[in-house]
CHARMM-style PDB file with segment names, atoms N, HN, CA, C and O in Angstrom:
ATOM      1  N   UNK     1     108.287 120.683 115.235  1.00  0.00      PROA
ATOM      2  CA  UNK     1     109.266 120.631 116.287  1.00  0.00      PROA
ATOM      3  C   UNK     1     110.553 121.261 115.773  1.00  0.00      PROA
ATOM      4  O   UNK     1     110.962 121.020 114.637  1.00  0.00      PROA
ATOM      5  N   UNK     2     111.164 122.041 116.586  1.00  0.00      PROA
ATOM      6  HN  UNK     2     110.831 122.237 117.509  1.00  0.00      PROA
ATOM      7  CA  UNK     2     112.453 122.624 116.237  1.00  0.00      PROA
ATOM      8  C   UNK     2     113.557 121.829 116.916  1.00  0.00      PROA
ATOM      9  O   UNK     2     113.432 121.449 118.080  1.00  0.00      PROA
ATOM     10  N   UNK     3     114.638 121.579 116.186  1.00  0.00      PROA
ATOM     11  HN  UNK     3     114.740 121.888 115.240  1.00  0.00      PROA
ATOM     12  CA  UNK     3     115.789 120.845 116.701  1.00  0.00      PROA
ATOM     13  C   UNK     3     117.033 121.683 116.450  1.00  0.00      PROA
ATOM     14  O   UNK     3     117.196 122.255 115.372  1.00  0.00      PROA
ATOM     15  N   UNK     4     117.893 121.752 117.428  1.00  0.00      PROA
ATOM     16  HN  UNK     4     117.760 121.287 118.304  1.00  0.00      PROA
ATOM     17  CA  UNK     4     119.168 122.450 117.271  1.00  0.00      PROA
ATOM     18  C   UNK     4     120.266 121.408 117.131  1.00  0.00      PROA
ATOM     19  O   UNK     4     120.370 120.497 117.953  1.00  0.00      PROA
ATOM     20  N   UNK     5     121.080 121.537 116.101  1.00  0.00      PROA
ATOM     21  HN  UNK     5     120.996 122.277 115.434  1.00  0.00      PROA
ATOM     22  CA  UNK     5     122.166 120.601 115.851  1.00  0.00      PROA
ATOM     23  C   UNK     5     123.500 121.329 115.886  1.00  0.00      PROA
ATOM     24  O   UNK     5     123.584 122.505 115.531  1.00  0.00      PROA
ATOM     25  N   UNK     6     124.533 120.631 116.310  1.00  0.00      PROA
ATOM     26  HN  UNK     6     124.465 119.676 116.598  1.00  0.00      PROA
ATOM     27  CA  UNK     6     125.899 121.155 116.240  1.00  0.00      PROA
ATOM     28  C   UNK     6     126.622 120.415 115.131  1.00  0.00      PROA
ATOM     29  O   UNK     6     126.750 119.191 115.167  1.00  0.00      PROA
ATOM     30  N   UNK     7     127.101 121.177 114.130  1.00  0.00      PROA
ATOM     31  HN  UNK     7     126.996 122.171 114.100  1.00  0.00      PROA
ATOM     32  CA  UNK     7     127.763 120.599 112.967  1.00  0.00      PROA
ATOM     33  C   UNK     7     128.968 121.463 112.635  1.00  0.00      PROA
ATOM     34  O   UNK     7     128.924 122.687 112.756  1.00  0.00      PROA
ATOM     35  N   UNK     8     130.029 120.819 112.223  1.00  0.00      PROA
ATOM     36  HN  UNK     8     130.066 119.825 112.125  1.00  0.00      PROA
ATOM     37  CA  UNK     8     131.207 121.553 111.774  1.00  0.00      PROA
ATOM     38  C   UNK     8     130.805 122.512 110.655  1.00  0.00      PROA
ATOM     39  O   UNK     8     130.012 122.164 109.780  1.00  0.00      PROA
ATOM     40  N   UNK     9     131.355 123.711 110.695  1.00  0.00      PROA
ATOM     41  HN  UNK     9     131.999 123.994 111.406  1.00  0.00      PROA
ATOM     42  CA  UNK     9     130.981 124.735 109.717  1.00  0.00      PROA
ATOM     43  C   UNK     9     131.236 124.294 108.278  1.00  0.00      PROA
ATOM     44  O   UNK     9     130.432 124.582 107.392  1.00  0.00      PROA
ATOM     45  N   UNK    10     132.341 123.603 108.039  1.00  0.00      PROA
ATOM     46  HN  UNK    10     132.995 123.370 108.759  1.00  0.00      PROA
ATOM     47  CA  UNK    10     132.650 123.130 106.674  1.00  0.00      PROA
ATOM     48  C   UNK    10     131.632 122.096 106.213  1.00  0.00      PROA
ATOM     49  O   UNK    10     131.232 122.083 105.049  1.00  0.00      PROA
ATOM     50  N   UNK    11     131.221 121.242 107.122  1.00  0.00      PROA
ATOM     51  HN  UNK    11     131.546 121.254 108.068  1.00  0.00      PROA
ATOM     52  CA  UNK    11     130.206 120.234 106.789  1.00  0.00      PROA
ATOM     53  C   UNK    11     128.886 120.925 106.459  1.00  0.00      PROA
ATOM     54  O   UNK    11     128.221 120.571 105.485  1.00  0.00      PROA
ATOM     55  N   UNK    12     128.510 121.905 107.269  1.00  0.00      PROA
ATOM     56  HN  UNK    12     129.049 122.192 108.060  1.00  0.00      PROA
ATOM     57  CA  UNK    12     127.259 122.622 107.036  1.00  0.00      PROA
ATOM     58  C   UNK    12     127.273 123.342 105.690  1.00  0.00      PROA
ATOM     59  O   UNK    12     126.274 123.324 104.971  1.00  0.00      PROA
ATOM     60  N   UNK    13     128.387 123.972 105.342  1.00  0.00      PROA
ATOM     61  HN  UNK    13     129.199 123.986 105.926  1.00  0.00      PROA
ATOM     62  CA  UNK    13     128.476 124.670 104.063  1.00  0.00      PROA
ATOM     63  C   UNK    13     128.410 123.693 102.889  1.00  0.00      PROA
ATOM     64  O   UNK    13     127.738 123.956 101.892  1.00  0.00      PROA
ATOM     65  N   UNK    14     129.105 122.574 103.015  1.00  0.00      PROA
ATOM     66  HN  UNK    14     129.650 122.360 103.826  1.00  0.00      PROA
ATOM     67  CA  UNK    14     129.063 121.569 101.945  1.00  0.00      PROA
ATOM     68  C   UNK    14     127.653 120.988 101.816  1.00  0.00      PROA
ATOM     69  O   UNK    14     127.174 120.761 100.705  1.00  0.00      PROA
ATOM     70  N   UNK    15     126.999 120.750 102.929  1.00  0.00      PROA
ATOM     71  HN  UNK    15     127.388 120.934 103.832  1.00  0.00      PROA
ATOM     72  CA  UNK    15     125.631 120.218 102.908  1.00  0.00      PROA
ATOM     73  C   UNK    15     124.665 121.247 102.326  1.00  0.00      PROA
ATOM     74  O   UNK    15     123.758 120.894 101.572  1.00  0.00      PROA
ATOM     75  N   UNK    16     124.858 122.515 102.674  1.00  0.00      PROA
ATOM     76  HN  UNK    16     125.595 122.802 103.286  1.00  0.00      PROA
ATOM     77  CA  UNK    16     124.007 123.581 102.133  1.00  0.00      PROA
ATOM     78  C   UNK    16     124.155 123.649 100.607  1.00  0.00      PROA
ATOM     79  O   UNK    16     123.170 123.825  99.890  1.00  0.00      PROA
ATOM     80  N   UNK    17     125.378 123.511 100.124  1.00  0.00      PROA
ATOM     81  HN  UNK    17     126.179 123.368 100.706  1.00  0.00      PROA
ATOM     82  CA  UNK    17     125.620 123.539  98.669  1.00  0.00      PROA
ATOM     83  C   UNK    17     124.980 122.328  97.992  1.00  0.00      PROA
ATOM     84  O   UNK    17     124.373 122.455  96.928  1.00  0.00      PROA
ATOM     85  N   UNK    18     125.117 121.157  98.608  1.00  0.00      PROA
ATOM     86  HN  UNK    18     125.610 121.053  99.472  1.00  0.00      PROA
ATOM     87  CA  UNK    18     124.495 119.950  98.042  1.00  0.00      PROA
ATOM     88  C   UNK    18     122.976 120.096  97.998  1.00  0.00      PROA
ATOM     89  O   UNK    18     122.341 119.725  97.011  1.00  0.00      PROA
ATOM     90  N   UNK    19     122.397 120.634  99.063  1.00  0.00      PROA
ATOM     91  HN  UNK    19     122.913 120.935  99.866  1.00  0.00      PROA
ATOM     92  CA  UNK    19     120.944 120.850  99.103  1.00  0.00      PROA
ATOM     93  C   UNK    19     120.526 121.842  98.026  1.00  0.00      PROA
ATOM     94  O   UNK    19     119.507 121.647  97.363  1.00  0.00      PROA
ATOM     95  N   UNK    20     121.310 122.907  97.848  1.00  0.00      PROA
ATOM     96  HN  UNK    20     122.137 123.065  98.386  1.00  0.00      PROA
ATOM     97  CA  UNK    20     120.998 123.899  96.825  1.00  0.00      PROA
ATOM     98  C   UNK    20     120.961 123.268  95.443  1.00  0.00      PROA
ATOM     99  O   UNK    20     120.094 123.594  94.631  1.00  0.00      PROA
ATOM    100  N   UNK    21     121.905 122.360  95.170  1.00  0.00      PROA
ATOM    101  HN  UNK    21     122.609 122.095  95.829  1.00  0.00      PROA
ATOM    102  CA  UNK    21     121.946 121.681  93.867  1.00  0.00      PROA
ATOM    103  C   UNK    21     120.730 120.793  93.660  1.00  0.00      PROA
ATOM    104  O   UNK    21     120.350 120.506  92.524  1.00  0.00      PROA
ATOM    105  N   UNK    22     120.120 120.358  94.758  1.00  0.00      PROA
ATOM    106  HN  UNK    22     120.429 120.591  95.680  1.00  0.00      PROA
ATOM    107  CA  UNK    22     118.888 119.556  94.672  1.00  0.00      PROA
ATOM    108  C   UNK    22     117.647 120.443  94.644  1.00  0.00      PROA
ATOM    109  O   UNK    22     116.519 119.954  94.573  1.00  0.00      PROA
ATOM    110  N   UNK    23     117.874 121.763  94.701  1.00  0.00      PROA
ATOM    111  HN  UNK    23     118.790 122.161  94.759  1.00  0.00      PROA
ATOM    112  CA  UNK    23     116.746 122.692  94.695  1.00  0.00      PROA
ATOM    113  C   UNK    23     116.051 122.784  96.037  1.00  0.00      PROA
ATOM    114  O   UNK    23     114.861 123.091  96.107  1.00  0.00      PROA
ATOM    115  N   UNK    24     116.801 122.515  97.116  1.00  0.00      PROA
ATOM    116  HN  UNK    24     117.767 122.266  97.059  1.00  0.00      PROA
ATOM    117  CA  UNK    24     116.223 122.528  98.454  1.00  0.00      PROA
ATOM    118  C   UNK    24     117.054 123.410  99.365  1.00  0.00      PROA
ATOM    119  O   UNK    24     118.212 123.717  99.084  1.00  0.00      PROA
ATOM    120  N   UNK    25     116.435 123.807 100.458  1.00  0.00      PROA
ATOM    121  HN  UNK    25     115.494 123.558 100.687  1.00  0.00      PROA
ATOM    122  CA  UNK    25     117.204 124.453 101.515  1.00  0.00      PROA
ATOM    123  C   UNK    25     117.849 123.345 102.354  1.00  0.00      PROA
ATOM    124  O   UNK    25     117.441 122.186 102.287  1.00  0.00      PROA
ATOM    125  N   UNK    26     118.838 123.709 103.127  1.00  0.00      PROA
ATOM    126  HN  UNK    26     119.169 124.650 103.181  1.00  0.00      PROA
ATOM    127  CA  UNK    26     119.450 122.729 104.030  1.00  0.00      PROA
ATOM    128  C   UNK    26     118.415 122.213 105.016  1.00  0.00      PROA
ATOM    129  O   UNK    26     118.397 121.026 105.340  1.00  0.00      PROA
ATOM    130  N   UNK    27     117.558 123.097 105.489  1.00  0.00      PROA
ATOM    131  HN  UNK    27     117.572 124.062 105.226  1.00  0.00      PROA
ATOM    132  CA  UNK    27     116.495 122.711 106.408  1.00  0.00      PROA
ATOM    133  C   UNK    27     115.600 121.627 105.787  1.00  0.00      PROA
ATOM    134  O   UNK    27     115.293 120.625 106.433  1.00  0.00      PROA
ATOM    135  N   UNK    28     115.188 121.836 104.530  1.00  0.00      PROA
ATOM    136  HN  UNK    28     115.438 122.650 104.006  1.00  0.00      PROA
ATOM    137  CA  UNK    28     114.332 120.858 103.855  1.00  0.00      PROA
ATOM    138  C   UNK    28     115.066 119.545 103.630  1.00  0.00      PROA
ATOM    139  O   UNK    28     114.477 118.475 103.779  1.00  0.00      PROA
ATOM    140  N   UNK    29     116.345 119.613 103.272  1.00  0.00      PROA
ATOM    141  HN  UNK    29     116.824 120.483 103.151  1.00  0.00      PROA
ATOM    142  CA  UNK    29     117.125 118.395 103.054  1.00  0.00      PROA
ATOM    143  C   UNK    29     117.239 117.587 104.348  1.00  0.00      PROA
ATOM    144  O   UNK    29     117.141 116.360 104.323  1.00  0.00      PROA
ATOM    145  N   UNK    30     117.442 118.263 105.464  1.00  0.00      PROA
ATOM    146  HN  UNK    30     117.521 119.260 105.484  1.00  0.00      PROA
ATOM    147  CA  UNK    30     117.519 117.565 106.756  1.00  0.00      PROA
ATOM    148  C   UNK    30     116.162 116.963 107.105  1.00  0.00      PROA
ATOM    149  O   UNK    30     116.100 115.823 107.564  1.00  0.00      PROA
ATOM    150  N   UNK    31     115.073 117.703 106.899  1.00  0.00      PROA
ATOM    151  HN  UNK    31     115.122 118.630 106.526  1.00  0.00      PROA
ATOM    152  CA  UNK    31     113.724 117.164 107.161  1.00  0.00      PROA
ATOM    153  C   UNK    31     113.471 115.927 106.307  1.00  0.00      PROA
ATOM    154  O   UNK    31     112.974 114.916 106.804  1.00  0.00      PROA
ATOM    155  N   UNK    32     113.812 116.006 105.025  1.00  0.00      PROA
ATOM    156  HN  UNK    32     114.216 116.828 104.621  1.00  0.00      PROA
ATOM    157  CA  UNK    32     113.616 114.862 104.130  1.00  0.00      PROA
ATOM    158  C   UNK    32     114.408 113.651 104.607  1.00  0.00      PROA
ATOM    159  O   UNK    32     113.904 112.528 104.608  1.00  0.00      PROA
ATOM    160  N   UNK    33     115.652 113.889 105.011  1.00  0.00      PROA
ATOM    161  HN  UNK    33     116.062 114.801 105.010  1.00  0.00      PROA
ATOM    162  CA  UNK    33     116.487 112.788 105.495  1.00  0.00      PROA
ATOM    163  C   UNK    33     115.891 112.160 106.744  1.00  0.00      PROA
ATOM    164  O   UNK    33     115.847 110.935 106.853  1.00  0.00      PROA
ATOM    165  N   UNK    34     115.434 112.971 107.688  1.00  0.00      PROA
ATOM    166  HN  UNK    34     115.470 113.967 107.599  1.00  0.00      PROA
ATOM    167  CA  UNK    34     114.844 112.439 108.917  1.00  0.00      PROA
ATOM    168  C   UNK    34     113.573 111.642 108.626  1.00  0.00      PROA
ATOM    169  O   UNK    34     113.330 110.610 109.252  1.00  0.00      PROA
ATOM    170  N   UNK    35     112.766 112.117 107.682  1.00  0.00      PROA
ATOM    171  HN  UNK    35     112.963 112.955 107.174  1.00  0.00      PROA
ATOM    172  CA  UNK    35     111.567 111.375 107.291  1.00  0.00      PROA
ATOM    173  C   UNK    35     111.946 110.036 106.663  1.00  0.00      PROA
ATOM    174  O   UNK    35     111.306 109.018 106.927  1.00  0.00      PROA
ATOM    175  N   UNK    36     112.978 110.042 105.838  1.00  0.00      PROA
ATOM    176  HN  UNK    36     113.497 110.870 105.624  1.00  0.00      PROA
ATOM    177  CA  UNK    36     113.445 108.794 105.221  1.00  0.00      PROA
ATOM    178  C   UNK    36     113.971 107.841 106.286  1.00  0.00      PROA
ATOM    179  O   UNK    36     113.682 106.645 106.251  1.00  0.00      PROA
ATOM    180  N   UNK    37     114.731 108.360 107.217  1.00  0.00      PROA
ATOM    181  HN  UNK    37     114.966 109.331 107.245  1.00  0.00      PROA
ATOM    182  CA  UNK    37     115.278 107.544 108.299  1.00  0.00      PROA
ATOM    183  C   UNK    37     114.161 106.922 109.123  1.00  0.00      PROA
ATOM    184  O   UNK    37     114.226 105.738 109.455  1.00  0.00      PROA
ATOM    185  N   UNK    38     113.157 107.686 109.450  1.00  0.00      PROA
ATOM    186  HN  UNK    38     113.104 108.647 109.180  1.00  0.00      PROA
ATOM    187  CA  UNK    38     112.021 107.174 110.215  1.00  0.00      PROA
ATOM    188  C   UNK    38     111.261 106.123 109.405  1.00  0.00      PROA
ATOM    189  O   UNK    38     110.788 105.134 109.964  1.00  0.00      PROA
ATOM    190  N   UNK    39     111.142 106.333 108.097  1.00  0.00      PROA
ATOM    191  HN  UNK    39     111.526 107.137 107.643  1.00  0.00      PROA
ATOM    192  CA  UNK    39     110.458 105.369 107.234  1.00  0.00      PROA
ATOM    193  C   UNK    39     111.210 104.062 107.129  1.00  0.00      PROA
ATOM    194  O   UNK    39     110.591 103.004 107.030  1.00  0.00      PROA
ATOM    195  N   UNK    40     112.536 104.109 107.149  1.00  0.00      PROA
ATOM    196  HN  UNK    40     113.039 104.969 107.229  1.00  0.00      PROA
ATOM    197  CA  UNK    40     113.335 102.893 107.080  1.00  0.00      PROA
ATOM    198  C   UNK    40     113.106 102.043 108.314  1.00  0.00      PROA
ATOM    199  O   UNK    40     113.032 100.818 108.220  1.00  0.00      PROA
ATOM    200  N   UNK    41     112.995 102.675 109.465  1.00  0.00      PROA
ATOM    201  HN  UNK    41     113.055 103.671 109.541  1.00  0.00      PROA
ATOM    202  CA  UNK    41     112.718 101.939 110.699  1.00  0.00      PROA
ATOM    203  C   UNK    41     111.367 101.239 110.595  1.00  0.00      PROA
ATOM    204  O   UNK    41     111.232 100.071 110.961  1.00  0.00      PROA
ATOM    205  N   UNK    42     110.372 101.965 110.094  1.00  0.00      PROA
ATOM    206  HN  UNK    42     110.482 102.913 109.797  1.00  0.00      PROA
ATOM    207  CA  UNK    42     109.029 101.386 109.955  1.00  0.00      PROA
ATOM    208  C   UNK    42     109.057 100.239 108.942  1.00  0.00      PROA
ATOM    209  O   UNK    42     108.427  99.203 109.156  1.00  0.00      PROA
ATOM    210  N   UNK    43     109.790 100.426 107.837  1.00  0.00      PROA
ATOM    211  HN  UNK    43     110.302 101.267 107.662  1.00  0.00      PROA
ATOM    212  CA  UNK    43     109.867  99.388 106.817  1.00  0.00      PROA
ATOM    213  C   UNK    43     110.566  98.140 107.364  1.00  0.00      PROA
ATOM    214  O   UNK    43     110.141  97.018 107.089  1.00  0.00      PROA
ATOM    215  N   UNK    44     111.626  98.335 108.131  1.00  0.00      PROA
ATOM    216  HN  UNK    44     111.971  99.247 108.355  1.00  0.00      PROA
ATOM    217  CA  UNK    44     112.320  97.202 108.738  1.00  0.00      PROA
ATOM    218  C   UNK    44     111.382  96.431 109.647  1.00  0.00      PROA
ATOM    219  O   UNK    44     111.366  95.200 109.624  1.00  0.00      PROA
ATOM    220  N   UNK    45     110.609  97.136 110.437  1.00  0.00      PROA
ATOM    221  HN  UNK    45     110.622  98.136 110.455  1.00  0.00      PROA
ATOM    222  CA  UNK    45     109.651  96.491 111.344  1.00  0.00      PROA
ATOM    223  C   UNK    45     108.601  95.714 110.556  1.00  0.00      PROA
ATOM    224  O   UNK    45     108.243  94.597 110.931  1.00  0.00      PROA
ATOM    225  N   UNK    46     108.108  96.298 109.471  1.00  0.00      PROA
ATOM    226  HN  UNK    46     108.398  97.205 109.167  1.00  0.00      PROA
ATOM    227  CA  UNK    46     107.105  95.615 108.646  1.00  0.00      PROA
ATOM    228  C   UNK    46     107.685  94.356 108.000  1.00  0.00      PROA
ATOM    229  O   UNK    46     107.014  93.325 107.951  1.00  0.00      PROA
ATOM    230  N   UNK    47     108.935  94.428 107.498  1.00  0.00      PROA
ATOM    231  HN  UNK    47     109.480  95.265 107.538  1.00  0.00      PROA
ATOM    232  CA  UNK    47     109.574  93.254 106.898  1.00  0.00      PROA
ATOM    233  C   UNK    47     109.775  92.158 107.936  1.00  0.00      PROA
ATOM    234  O   UNK    47     109.571  90.981 107.638  1.00  0.00      PROA
ATOM    235  N   UNK    48     110.173  92.529 109.148  1.00  0.00      PROA
ATOM    236  HN  UNK    48     110.338  93.485 109.390  1.00  0.00      PROA
ATOM    237  CA  UNK    48     110.367  91.529 110.194  1.00  0.00      PROA
ATOM    238  C   UNK    48     109.051  90.846 110.548  1.00  0.00      PROA
ATOM    239  O   UNK    48     109.025  89.636 110.769  1.00  0.00      PROA
ATOM    240  N   UNK    49     107.971  91.599 110.605  1.00  0.00      PROA
ATOM    241  HN  UNK    49     107.993  92.583 110.425  1.00  0.00      PROA
ATOM    242  CA  UNK    49     106.656  91.019 110.878  1.00  0.00      PROA
ATOM    243  C   UNK    49     106.248  90.073 109.750  1.00  0.00      PROA
ATOM    244  O   UNK    49     105.716  88.992 110.002  1.00  0.00      PROA
ATOM    245  N   UNK    50     106.499  90.484 108.506  1.00  0.00      PROA
ATOM    246  HN  UNK    50     106.931  91.362 108.301  1.00  0.00      PROA
ATOM    247  CA  UNK    50     106.173  89.633 107.350  1.00  0.00      PROA
ATOM    248  C   UNK    50     106.975  88.334 107.406  1.00  0.00      PROA
ATOM    249  O   UNK    50     106.439  87.252 107.167  1.00  0.00      PROA
ATOM    250  N   UNK    51     108.261  88.454 107.724  1.00  0.00      PROA
ATOM    251  HN  UNK    51     108.697  89.333 107.918  1.00  0.00      PROA
ATOM    252  CA  UNK    51     109.122  87.280 107.818  1.00  0.00      PROA
ATOM    253  C   UNK    51     108.600  86.309 108.880  1.00  0.00      PROA
ATOM    254  O   UNK    51     108.573  85.098 108.658  1.00  0.00      PROA
ATOM    255  N   UNK    52     108.193  86.835 110.014  1.00  0.00      PROA
ATOM    256  HN  UNK    52     108.215  87.818 110.194  1.00  0.00      PROA
ATOM    257  CA  UNK    52     107.663  85.980 111.079  1.00  0.00      PROA
ATOM    258  C   UNK    52     106.370  85.296 110.654  1.00  0.00      PROA
ATOM    259  O   UNK    52     106.147  84.128 110.973  1.00  0.00      PROA
ATOM    260  N   UNK    53     105.513  86.024 109.929  1.00  0.00      PROA
ATOM    261  HN  UNK    53     105.694  86.973 109.670  1.00  0.00      PROA
ATOM    262  CA  UNK    53     104.268  85.401 109.435  1.00  0.00      PROA
ATOM    263  C   UNK    53     104.588  84.258 108.482  1.00  0.00      PROA
ATOM    264  O   UNK    53     103.947  83.208 108.528  1.00  0.00      PROA
ATOM    265  N   UNK    54     105.581  84.462 107.617  1.00  0.00      PROA
ATOM    266  HN  UNK    54     106.102  85.315 107.580  1.00  0.00      PROA
ATOM    267  CA  UNK    54     105.958  83.419 106.662  1.00  0.00      PROA
ATOM    268  C   UNK    54     106.541  82.212 107.386  1.00  0.00      PROA
ATOM    269  O   UNK    54     106.194  81.072 107.079  1.00  0.00      PROA
ATOM    270  N   UNK    55     107.413  82.457 108.332  1.00  0.00      PROA
ATOM    271  HN  UNK    55     107.695  83.383 108.582  1.00  0.00      PROA
ATOM    272  CA  UNK    55     108.066  81.362 109.045  1.00  0.00      PROA
ATOM    273  C   UNK    55     107.107  80.607 109.945  1.00  0.00      PROA
ATOM    274  O   UNK    55     107.242  79.395 110.112  1.00  0.00      PROA
ATOM    275  N   UNK    56     106.155  81.292 110.521  1.00  0.00      PROA
ATOM    276  HN  UNK    56     106.045  82.277 110.385  1.00  0.00      PROA
ATOM    277  CA  UNK    56     105.218  80.623 111.426  1.00  0.00      PROA
ATOM    278  C   UNK    56     104.144  79.850 110.674  1.00  0.00      PROA
ATOM    279  O   UNK    56     103.401  79.079 111.281  1.00  0.00      PROA
ATOM    280  N   UNK    57     104.054  80.045 109.370  1.00  0.00      PROA
ATOM    281  HN  UNK    57     104.657  80.671 108.878  1.00  0.00      PROA
ATOM    282  CA  UNK    57     103.046  79.357 108.577  1.00  0.00      PROA
ATOM    283  C   UNK    57     103.468  77.964 108.140  1.00  0.00      PROA
ATOM    284  O   UNK    57     102.740  77.331 107.376  1.00  0.00      PROA
ATOM    285  N   UNK    58     104.610  77.458 108.589  1.00  0.00      PROA
ATOM    286  HN  UNK    58     105.202  77.972 109.210  1.00  0.00      PROA
ATOM    287  CA  UNK    58     105.052  76.115 108.235  1.00  0.00      PROA
ATOM    288  C   UNK    58     105.430  75.987 106.769  1.00  0.00      PROA
ATOM    289  O   UNK    58     105.422  74.876 106.239  1.00  0.00      PROA
ATOM    290  N   UNK    59     105.759  77.078 106.096  1.00  0.00      PROA
ATOM    291  HN  UNK    59     105.765  77.981 106.526  1.00  0.00      PROA
ATOM    292  CA  UNK    59     106.148  77.015 104.690  1.00  0.00      PROA
ATOM    293  C   UNK    59     104.966  76.865 103.752  1.00  0.00      PROA
ATOM    294  O   UNK    59     105.141  76.503 102.589  1.00  0.00      PROA
ATOM    295  N   UNK    60     103.774  77.135 104.238  1.00  0.00      PROA
ATOM    296  HN  UNK    60     103.632  77.429 105.183  1.00  0.00      PROA
ATOM    297  CA  UNK    60     102.568  76.982 103.410  1.00  0.00      PROA
ATOM    298  C   UNK    60     101.990  78.344 103.047  1.00  0.00      PROA
ATOM    299  O   UNK    60     101.993  79.269 103.859  1.00  0.00      PROA
ATOM    300  N   UNK    61     101.507  78.451 101.844  1.00  0.00      PROA
ATOM    301  HN  UNK    61     101.505  77.700 101.184  1.00  0.00      PROA
ATOM    302  CA  UNK    61     100.820  79.655 101.384  1.00  0.00      PROA
ATOM    303  C   UNK    61      99.456  79.239 100.862  1.00  0.00      PROA
ATOM    304  O   UNK    61      99.337  78.764  99.733  1.00  0.00      PROA
ATOM    305  N   UNK    62      98.437  79.415 101.672  1.00  0.00      PROA
ATOM    306  HN  UNK    62      98.534  79.801 102.590  1.00  0.00      PROA
ATOM    307  CA  UNK    62      97.055  79.059 101.331  1.00  0.00      PROA
ATOM    308  C   UNK    62      96.976  77.645 100.760  1.00  0.00      PROA
ATOM    309  O   UNK    62      96.385  77.419  99.704  1.00  0.00      PROA
ATOM    310  N   UNK    63      97.579  76.701 101.475  1.00  0.00      PROA
ATOM    311  HN  UNK    63      98.059  76.884 102.332  1.00  0.00      PROA
ATOM    312  CA  UNK    63      97.512  75.308 101.068  1.00  0.00      PROA
ATOM    313  C   UNK    63      98.624  74.862 100.149  1.00  0.00      PROA
ATOM    314  O   UNK    63      98.845  73.659 100.004  1.00  0.00      PROA
ATOM    315  N   UNK    64      99.341  75.791  99.515  1.00  0.00      PROA
ATOM    316  HN  UNK    64      99.161  76.768  99.632  1.00  0.00      PROA
ATOM    317  CA  UNK    64     100.436  75.430  98.627  1.00  0.00      PROA
ATOM    318  C   UNK    64     101.655  75.130  99.463  1.00  0.00      PROA
ATOM    319  O   UNK    64     101.956  75.851 100.414  1.00  0.00      PROA
ATOM    320  N   UNK    65     102.361  74.069  99.115  1.00  0.00      PROA
ATOM    321  HN  UNK    65     102.117  73.483  98.343  1.00  0.00      PROA
ATOM    322  CA  UNK    65     103.579  73.717  99.827  1.00  0.00      PROA
ATOM    323  C   UNK    65     104.714  73.615  98.825  1.00  0.00      PROA
ATOM    324  O   UNK    65     104.542  73.091  97.725  1.00  0.00      PROA
ATOM    325  N   UNK    66     105.864  74.115  99.211  1.00  0.00      PROA
ATOM    326  HN  UNK    66     106.004  74.540 100.105  1.00  0.00      PROA
ATOM    327  CA  UNK    66     107.049  74.068  98.361  1.00  0.00      PROA
ATOM    328  C   UNK    66     107.404  72.619  98.068  1.00  0.00      PROA
ATOM    329  O   UNK    66     107.454  71.794  98.980  1.00  0.00      PROA
ATOM    330  N   UNK    67     107.651  72.306  96.806  1.00  0.00      PROA
ATOM    331  HN  UNK    67     107.610  72.976  96.065  1.00  0.00      PROA
ATOM    332  CA  UNK    67     108.032  70.959  96.384  1.00  0.00      PROA
ATOM    333  C   UNK    67     109.261  71.090  95.494  1.00  0.00      PROA
ATOM    334  O   UNK    67     109.165  71.532  94.349  1.00  0.00      PROA
ATOM    335  N   UNK    68     110.412  70.704  96.026  1.00  0.00      PROA
ATOM    336  HN  UNK    68     110.490  70.346  96.956  1.00  0.00      PROA
ATOM    337  CA  UNK    68     111.673  70.855  95.303  1.00  0.00      PROA
ATOM    338  C   UNK    68     111.623  70.126  93.952  1.00  0.00      PROA
ATOM    339  O   UNK    68     112.115  70.657  92.956  1.00  0.00      PROA
ATOM    340  N   UNK    69     111.045  68.933  93.901  1.00  0.00      PROA
ATOM    341  HN  UNK    69     110.646  68.502  94.710  1.00  0.00      PROA
ATOM    342  CA  UNK    69     110.980  68.183  92.652  1.00  0.00      PROA
ATOM    343  C   UNK    69     110.130  68.923  91.611  1.00  0.00      PROA
ATOM    344  O   UNK    69     110.487  68.948  90.433  1.00  0.00      PROA
ATOM    345  N   UNK    70     109.028  69.516  92.025  1.00  0.00      PROA
ATOM    346  HN  UNK    70     108.738  69.496  92.982  1.00  0.00      PROA
ATOM    347  CA  UNK    70     108.173  70.233  91.096  1.00  0.00      PROA
ATOM    348  C   UNK    70     108.861  71.477  90.551  1.00  0.00      PROA
ATOM    349  O   UNK    70     108.671  71.841  89.391  1.00  0.00      PROA
ATOM    350  N   UNK    71     109.655  72.121  91.384  1.00  0.00      PROA
ATOM    351  HN  UNK    71     109.810  71.825  92.326  1.00  0.00      PROA
ATOM    352  CA  UNK    71     110.375  73.308  90.954  1.00  0.00      PROA
ATOM    353  C   UNK    71     111.366  72.958  89.843  1.00  0.00      PROA
ATOM    354  O   UNK    71     111.539  73.720  88.892  1.00  0.00      PROA
ATOM    355  N   UNK    72     112.010  71.808  89.971  1.00  0.00      PROA
ATOM    356  HN  UNK    72     111.870  71.189  90.743  1.00  0.00      PROA
ATOM    357  CA  UNK    72     113.026  71.423  89.006  1.00  0.00      PROA
ATOM    358  C   UNK    72     112.485  70.575  87.853  1.00  0.00      PROA
ATOM    359  O   UNK    72     113.235  70.176  86.962  1.00  0.00      PROA
ATOM    360  N   UNK    73     111.188  70.306  87.879  1.00  0.00      PROA
ATOM    361  HN  UNK    73     110.579  70.630  88.603  1.00  0.00      PROA
ATOM    362  CA  UNK    73     110.580  69.540  86.798  1.00  0.00      PROA
ATOM    363  C   UNK    73     110.503  70.384  85.539  1.00  0.00      PROA
ATOM    364  O   UNK    73     109.813  71.403  85.510  1.00  0.00      PROA
ATOM    365  N   UNK    74     111.200  69.969  84.516  1.00  0.00      PROA
ATOM    366  HN  UNK    74     111.760  69.141  84.540  1.00  0.00      PROA
ATOM    367  CA  UNK    74     111.212  70.727  83.270  1.00  0.00      PROA
ATOM    368  C   UNK    74     110.317  70.062  82.223  1.00  0.00      PROA
ATOM    369  O   UNK    74     110.350  70.398  81.039  1.00  0.00      PROA
ATOM    370  N   UNK    75     109.526  69.116  82.699  1.00  0.00      PROA
ATOM    371  HN  UNK    75     109.499  68.843  83.661  1.00  0.00      PROA
ATOM    372  CA  UNK    75     108.691  68.277  81.964  1.00  0.00      PROA
ATOM    373  C   UNK    75     107.958  68.662  80.822  1.00  0.00      PROA
ATOM    374  OT1 UNK    75     107.246  67.843  80.241  1.00  0.00      PROA
TER     375      UNK     75
END
C-alpha cells in the first residue's frame, strides 16, 4: 500500500538523516515504525486478554492459591 504524508521539510530532512545513520532509507524507517506501532496495539490487546484470564480465575493457577503467610514464611 502506498501512503502519502505531509511533513515539514526540516522534519523530513532530519528524519532522513537519522534513518541514514541507522543504515535505512526514510521509507524503510517509516515502514518499520508503522509495523512496530501495529505490533504494540496487538501486544496491548494480548496483555489485556491475559489480565482478564488471570482475574477471572479467582486468583488460582491450576489449583495453586496465593497464601500471604506462605510467601513470608522464612522457615
